[in-house]
Residue, then its C-alpha position, 0 to 999 in steps of 0.5 A: m500500500c502507498r504510504n501516503i494514503k491514510t485511513l479515512f474511515n471513522f474520524d471525527p470530524p468526518t473525512s472531507d471530499a478533499e481528503v478523499r480526492a487526495a487519496s484517490l490521486q495518490f492511488v492513481r499515481k501509484i498504479t500508473g507510475f505517473n506523478v504527472p501524466s503526459k498531455t496525452n494521458e491527462a484526461a484518462f488520469s483525471a477521469a480515473v481520479d474522479e471515479i475513484a474519489d466517487i467510489c471511495s466517498r460512497l464506500l465511506h458513507s456506507l460503512e458502519t461501525n460501533a467503534r468510537p470515532k478516532n480523533r485526528e490530533e491523537e492519530a497524528a501524534k501517534a503517527k509522529a511518535r512512530s515516525a520518530e522512533r522509526f527514524a531515530s539515529 
């Protein structure tokens, strides 16, 4: 899995459309190998990002859980601590 794609389900406040689109863009970049598509591939690339973002939004809205929503700040602090431990010299 691409390290830049983060979990988007069960957060308070809920995931924004911009976050879903950013994850979709990262996914399309990963599977195509293009950071920026050529002019020839730009329309297909953009269409794929739009379709994947729509599918992801529908998925996230249809999922259910009994778990308490995660706090964004707490999750960011945990990720920062894991990163510091991982890259400590």
